[in-house]
Backbone as a printed PyTorch tensor [residue, N CA C, xyz], in Angstrom:
tensor([[[  0.8200,  -1.1990,   0.0000],
         [  0.0000,   0.0000,   0.0000],
         [  0.8640,   1.2640,   0.0000]],

        [[  1.9150,   1.2790,   0.8130],
         [  2.7910,   2.4460,   0.8680],
         [  3.5050,   2.6680,  -0.4620]],

        [[  3.8530,   1.5690,  -1.1460],
         [  4.5020,   1.7000,  -2.4500],
         [  3.5830,   2.3840,  -3.4480]],

        [[  2.3010,   2.0230,  -3.4360],
         [  1.3450,   2.6670,  -4.3390],
         [  1.1980,   4.1420,  -4.0130]],

        [[  1.1620,   4.4720,  -2.7300],
         [  1.0450,   5.8690,  -2.3270],
         [  2.2930,   6.6440,  -2.7440]],

        [[  3.4650,   6.0430,  -2.5650],
         [  4.7150,   6.6950,  -2.9770],
         [  4.7500,   6.8930,  -4.4850]],

        [[  4.2980,   5.8720,  -5.2310],
         [  4.2410,   5.9940,  -6.6920],
         [  3.2820,   7.1090,  -7.1080]],

        [[  2.1260,   7.1550,  -6.4520],
         [  1.1440,   8.1980,  -6.7620],
         [  1.6900,   9.5890,  -6.4410]],

        [[  2.3870,   9.6880,  -5.3120],
         [  2.9660,  10.9840,  -4.9380],
         [  4.0530,  11.4080,  -5.9170]],

        [[  4.8800,  10.4730,  -6.3260],
         [  5.9320,  10.7870,  -7.2980],
         [  5.3160,  11.1990,  -8.6320]],

        [[  4.2780,  10.4990,  -9.0370],
         [  3.5690,  10.8310, -10.2900],
         [  2.9620,  12.2290, -10.2030]],

        [[  2.3110,  12.5210,  -9.0870],
         [  1.7010,  13.8400,  -8.8980],
         [  2.7600,  14.9350,  -8.9330]],

        [[  3.9100,  14.6680,  -8.3380],
         [  4.9920,  15.6510,  -8.3440],
         [  5.4950,  15.8920,  -9.7720]],

        [[  5.6750,  14.8160, -10.5580],
         [  6.1190,  14.9730, -11.9530],
         [  5.1140,  15.8170, -12.7430]],

        [[  3.8330,  15.5320, -12.5670],
         [  2.7980,  16.2860, -13.2780],
         [  2.8250,  17.7470, -12.8400]],

        [[  2.9420,  17.9650, -11.5390],
         [  2.9960,  19.3330, -11.0230],
         [  4.1660,  20.1080, -11.6170]],

        [[  5.3470,  19.4860, -11.6240],
         [  6.5350,  20.1790, -12.1260],
         [  6.4110,  20.5130, -13.6070]],

        [[  5.8760,  19.5800, -14.3790],
         [  5.7230,  19.8350, -15.8180],
         [  4.7010,  20.9340, -16.0770]],

        [[  3.5660,  20.8620, -15.4100],
         [  2.5290,  21.8660, -15.6580],
         [  2.8950,  23.2120, -15.0450]],

        [[  3.6150,  23.1880, -13.9500],
         [  4.0570,  24.4340, -13.3280],
         [  4.9790,  25.2020, -14.2760]],

        [[  5.8650,  24.4770, -14.9300],
         [  6.7690,  25.1000, -15.8970],
         [  5.9730,  25.7220, -17.0540]],

        [[  4.9400,  25.0330, -17.4910],
         [  4.0870,  25.5740, -18.5650],
         [  3.3790,  26.8460, -18.1060]],

        [[  2.8630,  26.8340, -16.8840],
         [  2.1810,  28.0240, -16.3570],
         [  3.1420,  29.2100, -16.3070]],

        [[  4.3700,  28.9420, -15.8810],
         [  5.3680,  30.0080, -15.7990],
         [  5.6660,  30.5760, -17.1860]],

        [[  5.7710,  29.7080, -18.1740],
         [  6.0490,  30.1700, -19.5360],
         [  4.8810,  30.9860, -20.0940]],

        [[  3.6540,  30.5620, -19.8200],
         [  2.4770,  31.3180, -20.2800],
         [  2.4760,  32.7070, -19.6440]],

        [[  2.7910,  32.7770, -18.3710],
         [  2.8680,  34.0700, -17.6860],
         [  3.9300,  34.9570, -18.3200]],

        [[  5.0950,  34.3660, -18.6160],
         [  6.1650,  35.1340, -19.2580],
         [  5.7410,  35.6360, -20.6320]],

        [[  5.0670,  34.7930, -21.3930],
         [  4.5940,  35.1990, -22.7260],
         [  3.6490,  36.3880, -22.5780]],

        [[  2.7040,  36.2790, -21.6610],
         [  1.7460,  37.3680, -21.4370],
         [  2.4830,  38.6720, -21.1090]],

        [[  3.3950,  38.6080, -20.1430],
         [  4.1050,  39.8180, -19.7250],
         [  4.9360,  40.4020, -20.8650]],

        [[  5.5980,  39.5340, -21.6220],
         [  6.4020,  40.0190, -22.7390],
         [  5.5470,  40.6300, -23.8390]],

        [[  4.3960,  40.0520, -24.1010],
         [  3.5080,  40.6320, -25.1150],
         [  2.9790,  41.9920, -24.6770]],

        [[  2.6040,  42.0960, -23.4000],
         [  2.1210,  43.3750, -22.8840],
         [  3.2100,  44.4380, -23.0010]],

        [[  4.4520,  44.0260, -22.7210],
         [  5.5770,  44.9600, -22.7860],
         [  6.1400,  45.1320, -24.2050]],

        [[  5.5470,  44.4500, -25.1650],
         [  5.9860,  44.4660, -26.5600],
         [  7.4260,  43.9770, -26.7180]],

        [[  7.8150,  43.0280, -25.8680],
         [  9.1140,  42.3600, -25.9830],
         [  8.8840,  41.0530, -26.7360]],

        [[  8.9010,  41.1400, -28.0470],
         [  8.4610,  40.0110, -28.8650],
         [  9.4870,  38.8840, -28.9640]],

        [[ 10.7610,  39.1930, -28.9390],
         [ 11.7710,  38.1290, -29.0410],
         [ 11.7080,  37.1780, -27.8430]],

        [[ 11.7050,  37.7040, -26.6090],
         [ 11.5720,  36.7810, -25.4750],
         [ 10.2360,  36.0260, -25.5030]],

        [[  9.1860,  36.6850, -25.9820],
         [  7.8840,  36.0140, -26.0860],
         [  7.9720,  34.8450, -27.0540]],

        [[  8.6450,  35.0530, -28.1780],
         [  8.8080,  33.9730, -29.1570],
         [  9.5900,  32.8110, -28.5620]],

        [[ 10.6530,  33.1310, -27.8410],
         [ 11.4670,  32.0740, -27.2250],
         [ 10.6630,  31.2820, -26.2030]],

        [[  9.8980,  31.9870, -25.3800],
         [  9.0650,  31.2940, -24.3960],
         [  7.9740,  30.4680, -25.0720]],

        [[  7.4220,  30.9850, -26.1600],
         [  6.4040,  30.2220, -26.8860],
         [  6.9830,  28.9370, -27.4730]],

        [[  8.1730,  29.0290, -28.0320],
         [  8.8090,  27.8290, -28.5830],
         [  9.0790,  26.8070, -27.4750]],

        [[  9.5530,  27.2790, -26.3260],
         [  9.8050,  26.3850, -25.1920],
         [  8.4980,  25.7770, -24.6900]],

        [[  7.4410,  26.5870, -24.6480],
         [  6.1310,  26.1000, -24.2160],
         [  5.6080,  25.0320, -25.1640]],

        [[  5.7350,  25.2710, -26.4420],
         [  5.2950,  24.2860, -27.4330],
         [  6.0420,  22.9740, -27.2430]],

        [[  7.3280,  23.0580, -27.0040],
         [  8.1270,  21.8440, -26.7580],
         [  7.6410,  21.1100, -25.5120]],

        [[  7.4000,  21.8610, -24.4480],
         [  6.8950,  21.2550, -23.2060],
         [  5.5460,  20.5780, -23.4460]],

        [[  4.6790,  21.2470, -24.1980],
         [  3.3550,  20.6750, -24.4680],
         [  3.4630,  19.4160, -25.3150]],

        [[  4.4160,  19.3730, -26.2300],
         [  4.6400,  18.1530, -27.0190],
         [  5.0600,  16.9970, -26.1120]],

        [[  5.9180,  17.2900, -25.1540],
         [  6.3540,  16.2510, -24.2100],
         [  5.1600,  15.7420, -23.4100]],

        [[  4.3370,  16.6560, -22.9140],
         [  3.1540,  16.2530, -22.1540],
         [  2.2080,  15.4480, -23.0390]],

        [[  2.0080,  15.8980, -24.2710],
         [  1.1380,  15.1760, -25.2040],
         [  1.6410,  13.7520, -25.4240]],

        [[  2.9610,  13.6070, -25.6370],
         [  3.5190,  12.2760, -25.8460],
         [  3.3540,  11.3980, -24.6110]],

        [[  3.5260,  11.9750, -23.4390],
         [  3.3390,  11.1950, -22.2060],
         [  1.8960,  10.7170, -22.0880]],

        [[  0.9570,  11.5550, -22.4700],
         [ -0.4480,  11.1510, -22.4530],
         [ -0.6940,  10.0790, -23.5140]],

        [[ -0.1640,  10.3160, -24.7070],
         [ -0.3630,   9.3870, -25.8110],
         [  0.1470,   7.9900, -25.4800]],

        [[  1.2940,   7.9160, -24.8070],
         [  1.8920,   6.6300, -24.4760],
         [  1.6050,   6.1950, -23.0460]],

        [[  0.6320,   6.8590, -22.4130],
         [  0.1970,   6.5160, -21.0560],
         [  1.4080,   6.4310, -20.1120]],

        [[  2.2350,   7.4650, -20.1730],
         [  3.4750,   7.4910, -19.4160],
         [  3.4310,   8.4830, -18.2650]],

        [[  2.2360,   8.7920, -17.7960],
         [  2.1350,   9.6720, -16.6370],
         [  1.9350,   8.7800, -15.4620]]])
C-alpha cells in the first residue's frame, strides 16, 4: 500500500513540475507581449510548445 502511495505521490509531483513550468512560460509570454518584448515572447512560446509536445507524448503513451 505504501509503495502505491509513494508511486502516486511521485507521479503527482512529476505532473505538477511539468505543468508548473508551462504556467510560468504562459505568464512570461503574457508579460512580454504586454511589454511588446516580442523576441523573449517567441522564445518562451517555442519552449512552451516543446513542453506541451512532451506532455502530449506522455499522455499518448500513457506514461504519466
